[in-house]
C-alpha positions in Angstrom: -59.6 107.3 -50.1 -56.9 108.8 -48.1 -56.3 107.8 -44.3 -54.0 108.6 -41.7 -53.4 106.2 -39.0 -51.9 107.3 -35.8 -49.6 104.8 -34.2 -47.2 102.5 -35.8 -47.2 100.0 -33.3 -48.7 96.4 -34.0 -52.3 97.3 -34.6 -51.2 100.2 -36.4 -49.2 98.7 -38.4 -50.7 95.6 -39.3 -54.1 97.7 -40.0 -52.2 100.3 -42.5 -50.3 97.6 -44.4 -53.5 95.6 -44.8 -55.7 98.8 -45.8 -53.0 100.1 -48.2 -53.1 96.5 -49.5 -57.2 97.2 -50.2 -55.6 100.2 -52.5 -56.5 102.9 -50.2 -53.3 105.6 -49.7 -52.1 105.3 -46.1 -50.1 107.2 -44.1 -48.7 105.7 -40.5 -47.8 108.4 -38.3 -46.1 108.0 -34.8 -43.9 110.2 -32.8 -40.8 107.9 -32.4 -38.5 109.3 -35.1 -36.3 106.3 -34.5 -39.0 103.7 -35.1 -40.2 106.1 -38.3 -36.7 105.9 -39.7 -36.5 102.4 -39.3 -39.9 101.7 -41.3 -38.8 104.0 -43.8 -35.9 101.6 -44.3 -37.8 98.6 -44.3 -37.1 97.7 -40.5 -40.4 96.7 -39.1 -40.6 97.1 -34.7 -42.1 93.6 -34.5 -42.5 90.6 -35.8 -45.8 89.2 -37.2 -46.0 86.7 -40.4 -46.4 88.2 -43.8 -46.4 92.0 -42.2 -42.5 92.3 -43.8 -44.0 91.1 -47.1 -47.3 93.5 -47.0 -45.4 96.5 -46.0 -42.6 96.4 -48.6 -45.1 95.5 -51.6 -47.5 98.8 -50.1 -44.7 101.0 -49.9 -43.1 100.1 -53.2 -46.6 100.5 -54.9 -46.6 104.4 -53.2 -49.5 103.3 -51.2 -48.0 103.0 -47.6 -45.8 105.7 -46.5 -44.3 106.7 -42.7 -44.1 110.1 -41.0 -43.7 111.8 -37.6 -45.7 114.6 -39.2 -49.1 114.2 -37.8 -50.7 117.6 -39.2 -49.8 117.0 -42.6 -51.4 113.5 -42.2 -54.6 114.2 -40.9 -55.0 116.9 -42.6 -54.9 115.0 -45.7 -56.9 112.5 -44.6 -60.5 111.2 -45.5 -60.4 108.7 -42.2 -58.2 109.0 -39.3 -58.0 106.1 -37.4 -56.6 106.3 -33.5 -54.0 103.3 -32.8 -52.2 104.2 -30.2 -51.5 102.2 -26.8 -53.8 101.9 -24.0 -51.8 100.1 -21.6 -52.7 99.4 -17.6 -52.0 102.6 -15.5 -51.7 100.7 -12.6 -52.8 97.1 -10.5 -56.4 98.1 -10.1 -57.9 97.6 -14.0 -57.4 101.3 -15.1 -56.3 102.3 -18.3 -54.1 104.8 -19.3 -56.1 106.9 -22.3 -53.4 109.8 -22.4 -51.8 109.2 -25.8 -55.4 108.4 -26.8 -56.6 111.7 -25.9 -53.0 113.3 -27.0 -54.0 112.1 -30.5 -57.3 113.7 -30.3 -56.0 116.7 -29.4 -53.6 116.8 -32.0 -55.9 115.8 -34.7 -58.5 118.4 -33.8 -55.7 121.2 -34.8 -55.6 119.5 -38.0 -58.3 118.4 -39.5 -59.6 120.2 -42.9 -63.0 119.3 -44.3 -65.6 116.4 -43.2 -63.4 113.7 -41.4 -64.4 110.7 -39.8 -62.2 110.0 -36.8 -62.2 106.5 -35.7 -60.7 104.8 -32.2 -58.7 101.7 -33.2 -57.4 101.3 -29.9 -59.2 98.9 -27.2 -60.8 101.7 -25.1 -63.2 101.6 -22.2 -66.9 102.3 -23.3 -67.5 105.9 -23.4 -63.7 107.1 -24.8 -65.3 108.0 -28.2 -67.7 110.4 -26.0 -64.7 112.0 -24.6 -62.8 111.8 -28.1 -65.6 113.9 -29.6 -65.9 116.5 -26.4 -61.8 117.0 -26.7 -62.4 117.7 -30.7 -65.3 119.6 -30.5 -64.1 121.9 -27.8 -60.9 122.8 -29.4 -62.4 123.1 -32.9 -65.7 124.3 -32.6 -66.1 124.9 -36.5 -64.6 121.3 -37.3 -67.1 118.9 -39.4 -66.1 115.6 -38.4 -67.7 112.5 -36.9 -66.0 109.9 -34.0 -67.1 106.5 -34.7 -65.6 102.9 -32.7 -64.0 100.4 -35.1 -62.7 97.8 -32.6 -60.0 95.5 -33.9 -60.1 91.5 -33.2 -56.4 91.0 -34.6 -54.9 87.9 -33.2 -50.9 87.9 -32.9 -49.3 85.2 -35.3 -52.2 85.2 -37.5 -53.1 89.0 -37.8 -52.6 89.9 -41.2 -55.2 87.0 -42.6 -57.2 88.0 -39.8 -57.7 91.7 -41.0 -58.5 90.2 -44.3 -60.4 87.3 -43.6 -62.0 88.6 -40.2 -65.2 86.8 -38.4 -67.1 90.3 -38.6 -66.4 94.1 -38.8 -67.9 96.5 -36.0 -68.8 100.0 -36.4 -69.7 102.3 -33.8 -71.4 105.0 -34.9 -74.8 107.3 -35.1 -73.4 109.2 -37.7 -74.9 108.6 -41.1 -71.9 110.1 -43.0 -69.3 108.2 -40.9 -71.9 105.3 -41.7 -71.5 105.1 -45.0 -67.4 106.4 -45.2 -66.7 103.4 -43.0 -68.9 101.2 -44.9 -67.1 102.2 -47.9 -63.7 101.5 -46.7 -64.3 98.1 -45.6 -66.4 97.0 -49.3 -63.4 95.2 -50.1 -64.4 92.6 -47.8 -67.4 92.0 -49.1 -66.3 89.9 -51.5 -65.4 87.6 -48.3 -68.9 87.6 -46.9 -67.7 89.5 -44.1 -70.8 90.6 -41.9 -70.6 94.2 -40.9 -72.0 95.2 -37.5 -73.3 98.5 -37.4 -74.0 99.8 -33.4 -73.6 102.5 -31.2 -70.3 103.9 -30.3 -70.2 102.6 -26.3 -71.5 99.5 -27.9 -69.3 98.8 -30.2 -66.2 99.9 -27.7 -68.2 97.1 -25.0 -68.1 94.2 -27.7 -64.3 94.1 -28.1 -64.3 94.2 -24.0 -66.6 91.5 -23.8 -65.4 89.6 -26.4 -61.7 89.1 -25.1 -63.4 88.5 -21.4 -65.2 85.5 -22.8 -62.0 84.4 -24.7 -60.4 84.5 -21.3 -63.0 82.4 -19.6 -62.8 79.8 -21.9 -59.0 79.4 -21.4 -59.9 79.6 -17.4 -62.7 77.3 -17.7 -60.6 74.5 -19.4 -57.9 74.9 -17.2 -59.8 74.3 -14.3 -61.3 71.5 -15.7 -57.5 70.3 -16.8 -57.0 70.0 -12.6 -60.2 68.2 -12.0 -58.8 65.7 -15.0 -55.8 65.2 -13.0 -57.6 64.5 -9.8 -59.9 61.9 -11.3 -58.0 60.4 -14.0 -59.6 61.6 -16.6 -57.7 63.4 -20.3 -58.5 66.4 -20.6 -57.5 66.3 -24.5 -60.7 64.3 -24.8 -62.9 66.7 -22.6 -62.2 69.1 -25.2 -62.5 67.4 -28.1 -66.0 66.4 -26.5 -66.8 69.9 -25.4 -65.6 71.6 -29.0 -67.8 69.3 -31.0 -70.8 71.1 -29.7 -71.7 73.9 -32.1 -72.8 76.4 -29.3 -69.3 75.9 -27.5 -67.0 75.3 -30.7 -63.1 74.1 -30.2 -61.2 77.0 -30.3 -59.6 78.6 -27.0 -60.0 75.4 -25.3 -56.4 74.2 -25.0 -55.3 73.9 -21.6 -52.0 75.5 -20.6 -49.9 77.9 -18.5 -52.8 80.7 -18.6 -53.7 83.5 -20.8 -51.0 86.5 -21.8 -50.1 88.8 -24.4 -51.1 92.5 -24.8 -54.8 91.8 -24.7 -56.9 89.2 -22.6 -55.1 90.3 -19.2 -55.6 94.2 -19.9 -59.0 93.9 -21.3 -60.2 91.5 -18.7 -59.1 93.8 -16.0 -60.9 96.7 -17.9 -63.8 95.6 -18.1 -63.8 94.7 -14.8 -62.9 98.2 -13.8 -65.6 99.6 -16.0 -68.3 97.6 -14.1 -67.0 99.1 -10.9 -67.3 102.5 -11.7 -70.9 101.5 -13.3 -71.6 100.1 -9.7 -72.0 96.5 -10.2 -69.2 93.5 -9.9 -68.8 91.0 -12.9 -68.4 87.8 -10.5 -67.4 85.4 -13.3 -65.0 87.7 -15.3 -63.6 88.5 -11.7 -63.3 84.7 -11.2 -61.3 84.4 -14.7 -58.9 86.8 -13.7 -58.5 84.9 -10.2 -58.0 81.7 -12.1 -55.4 83.4 -14.3 -53.6 84.5 -11.8 -53.3 81.6 -9.9 -52.4 79.2 -13.1 -49.5 81.7 -13.1 -47.7 81.0 -9.7 -49.0 76.9 -10.1 -46.9 76.3 -12.9 -43.8 77.2 -10.9 -44.8 75.1 -8.3 -45.6 72.1 -10.0 -42.0 72.4 -11.8 -40.3 72.7 -8.3 -42.4 69.7 -6.9 -41.5 67.2 -10.1 -37.6 68.1 -9.6 -38.6 67.6 -5.9 -36.9 71.1 -4.8 -35.4 73.9 -7.4 -32.3 74.5 -5.1 -29.2 73.8 -7.2 -31.8 72.4 -10.2 -31.2 73.3 -13.8 -34.3 74.3 -15.6 -34.6 74.6 -19.3 -37.6 76.4 -20.6 -38.6 76.3 -24.2 -40.4 79.4 -25.2 -40.8 82.8 -23.7 -43.5 84.0 -25.4 -47.3 84.1 -24.9 -48.1 82.2 -28.2 -46.4 81.0 -31.3 -45.6 83.4 -34.3 -45.0 86.4 -32.4 -42.1 88.0 -30.4 -44.2 89.3 -27.5 -43.7 88.6 -24.2 -46.3 91.2 -22.7 -47.7 89.3 -19.8 -46.5 86.4 -20.6 -46.7 83.3 -18.0 -42.9 82.4 -18.7 -41.4 85.6 -16.8 -43.2 85.0 -13.7 -42.6 81.5 -13.5 -38.8 82.1 -14.2 -38.6 84.6 -11.5 -40.2 82.0 -8.9 -37.7 79.1 -9.9 -35.1 81.4 -9.6 -36.2 82.7 -6.3 -36.9 79.2 -5.2 -33.0 78.4 -5.9 -32.8 77.2 -9.5 -30.8 77.9 -12.4 -32.7 78.9 -15.9 -31.3 78.4 -19.0 -34.1 79.4 -22.1 -34.6 79.5 -25.6 -37.5 81.0 -27.7 -37.2 81.7 -31.9 -38.4 85.2 -31.3 -38.3 86.3 -27.8 -35.3 86.1 -26.7 -34.3 89.4 -27.1 -37.6 91.1 -25.5 -36.7 88.9 -22.6 -32.8 89.8 -22.2 -34.4 92.8 -20.9 -36.6 92.0 -18.3 -34.7 89.0 -16.7 -31.6 88.7 -14.8 -29.3 85.3 -14.5 -31.0 83.9 -17.3 -28.6 82.0 -19.8 -30.2 82.0 -23.4 -29.5 78.9 -25.6 -28.9 79.1 -29.3 -31.5 76.1 -30.1 -33.5 73.6 -28.0 -30.7 71.2 -27.6 -28.3 73.5 -26.3 -31.2 74.9 -23.6 -31.5 71.0 -22.6 -28.2 70.2 -22.1 -27.3 69.1 -18.3 -31.2 70.1 -17.4 -32.9 68.3 -14.5 -36.1 69.1 -16.3 -37.4 70.7 -19.5 -40.3 72.6 -19.1 -42.2 73.9 -22.7 -43.9 77.0 -22.8 -44.9 77.8 -25.7 -46.0 75.7 -28.7 -44.0 76.3 -31.3 -44.0 74.6 -34.5 -40.2 73.9 -34.3 -41.0 72.3 -30.5 -43.2 69.8 -31.9 -40.3 67.2 -33.8 -37.7 67.2 -31.0 -35.2 64.6 -31.2 -36.0 62.8 -28.1 -33.0 60.5 -28.1 -31.0 63.3 -28.3 -32.8 65.4 -25.8 -32.5 62.3 -23.4 -28.9 61.8 -23.9 -27.8 65.8 -23.1 -30.0 66.1 -20.2 -29.1 65.5 -16.3 -32.3 64.0 -16.0 -35.0 63.2 -18.1 -37.9 65.3 -17.1 -40.1 66.5 -19.4 -42.8 69.2 -18.1 -45.2 70.0 -21.0 -47.7 72.6 -20.4 -49.0 72.6 -23.6 -49.4 69.1 -24.2 -47.6 69.0 -27.4 -46.5 65.1 -27.2 -48.2 61.9 -27.0 -47.6 60.3 -23.2 -46.4 57.5 -24.9 -44.0 58.2 -27.0 -42.5 60.4 -24.2 -42.4 57.0 -21.9 -41.3 54.9 -24.8 -38.1 57.6 -25.0 -37.4 57.5 -21.2 -38.6 60.6 -20.2 -40.7 61.4 -17.0 -43.4 63.1 -18.8 -45.9 65.6 -16.9 -48.5 66.9 -19.2 -51.3 69.4 -18.2 -55.3 67.3 -17.7 -53.7 63.9 -17.9 -52.8 62.9 -14.3 -49.0 61.9 -12.9 -48.4 64.7 -10.9 -46.9 64.9 -7.3 -50.2 65.3 -5.2 -49.2 68.4 -2.8 -51.5 71.4 -3.2 -49.6 74.9 -3.1 -51.2 77.4 -0.4 -51.6 80.8 -1.2 -50.9 83.7 0.4 -50.6 87.5 -0.4 -47.6 89.3 1.4 -47.5 93.0 2.0 -45.6 93.9 -1.3 -48.3 92.7 -3.5 -46.3 89.5 -4.3 -47.8 86.0 -3.9 -46.2 83.3 -1.7 -46.3 79.4 -2.7 -45.7 77.2 -0.4 -44.4 73.7 -1.1 -42.7 71.2 0.6 -39.4 71.8 0.8 -39.4 74.9 -1.5 -40.9 78.4 -1.2 -41.1 80.6 -4.4 -41.7 83.9 -4.6 -43.8 85.0 -7.9 -44.8 87.5 -9.5 -48.4 87.7 -9.8 -48.2 89.6 -13.3 -50.8 92.5 -11.8 
């Protein structure tokens, strides 16, 4: 089976490499000449564990190739995947579908024989209908079917999740398309992976609903963590007790600085906007977004409190990516927190194993360190924002020796409070008490930024919307 993958970004590259690894002939197409040239030389545009080896092996085997010639790739393909970006188009939650529709138009012009056109990008329900209409209008003679096959990849473990997914969702009412895609994913039968066949709009909504539910779990446990701090309870034990209930499960019950990345924030807003267009309000999902926005501001205010005001303080930040094992800093809580600290007068030093190159382009006045110890040198507080494995076993005595003040703010709860106390640190963890008592007042100013008022400090932080 020959496949064309339109889009050589995160979704397209991971999906294309994994499908090539199944034995299919895959051409990944992108209009970015420099990206394709780099891929042809074996240089990937992103970091994802195992992906570089998979790309190299399948290129060497002749199953995976990269091209800017969309027409040739589509004309030769049995299945065409549209895996282009669908970024937010503004603060109201609308999604920019221009790349999807452009891909549909280009595909229509090149179709040759029966072809299944699959939307792999995350899109609002009904997008597949528009893709079909575009192709039908341009090529009324074409023999094709449009299907939805949303991806559920988690950055950092995307290759393993493609090969061992929880489920495969295929949305189409066309029997020929259903048969083709069932055959495409037949290699997963050995892993007993369930396949959900449904309508196209339903498949599109499954992706939105899944991400909104995961975001809800994160927002919920962060609110419970706040309550734990008030009541003297331990959120780690609360999370364990909740997660052991098979109806709930343990995943996404770790409190922290709020969700980020390229999927959850965008898809939560997209689902809210989809409901608004349908004439209804999603109260729970809207509340989840509000909780996460508040969380992004509150973490900076907490740091300001524990150092007694950020003016002229040096704050060391460990972790810039929204999660470990990726270089993705999209919608990361780190950037608005850094901006708030700087607005409050702090000097910020930062380190991340993979995300600093991207962060340099989006920040000003941040000193980037070569390792955690250089980052902590002379700092009034060390803030852990991303739970990279390399941050879990730091030499606490060495950290204590190089810091100006022994304050460690752990927004990922990767250390035991007793260990930090024994090492001489004032330790602040999420949902474990010990935080200063003042509560921030949140006000929206005319510029759309959020003003956080704290005793002795006023910090302006970007809301991330």
